[in-house]
N, C-alpha and C positions, 0 to 999 in steps of 0.2 A: 751318688753315682747310680748309673742303671745295669741292671741285668737283665737277662730273658729269663725267665721263670717258666718251665714246662712241668704243670701239675698232669701226672696222669691218673690221679686218684678219680674215680668214678667216671664220668663222662670225659673229663680232662678238659684242658684249657693251656693256653700260653699266651703272655702279656709280659712287656717290659715293667719293672717294678722298681723304684728309687729305693736305695738301702744306703745306710751310713757307711762312711770309709771304716776300714779294719773291720768290716763285721765277718765273725767266724759263721762257718755255714751252719753250724748246731744254733745259733742264734737265730740265723735265718729262717731255719726249720721250727723252730719254737714260735716265732711271730707268724709264719704263714700256714702254718699246719695246727693250729691250737686244739689241745685235747687228743692229739695224735702220739704215737710211741714211735721214734725215730728207729728201733729194731724193727718194726714192721714196713720199713722202707728201704728201698735201694736209692741213696742219694749219689749224684754224679755230678761235676761241674765240668763242663767242656766234653762229656762223654766220657769223663774217666771216673771210677770212683775215688772219693776222697775222704781223708778224716776228719771228724768232727772239729777239728781245729782248724783247718784249711780257711785261710781268710780271702774273701771274695776280693777280684778285681774289676774294674770297670770292663764293660760288655761280656764278662763271663755268661754262661748257659748253664743255668740250674736245672736238673731235671729229678723230680721225685716222683717215684713207681712203687706203688703196693708190692711187697712180696709176694702176698698170696691175692688173689680177686675172692671176694666174697661171692658165693653162690656157686662158683667154679667146680670143675671137677678135680680132686686131687687133694 
């Protein structure tokens, strides 16, 4: 199945990606953000925060945004 993945890390990008049926969002994060820590990101599906166990559905919109911008003030 396909979901829209919006990656706001660094320069950011968006594209449709294929994922297996019944994939939880934490597994999606591990596969698409290797070597990153989930606690450093806000993970939303269809513009809403979701628990790590949320199971992705066809045409979901997954947005991953860093909590802190490196080099930013604050």
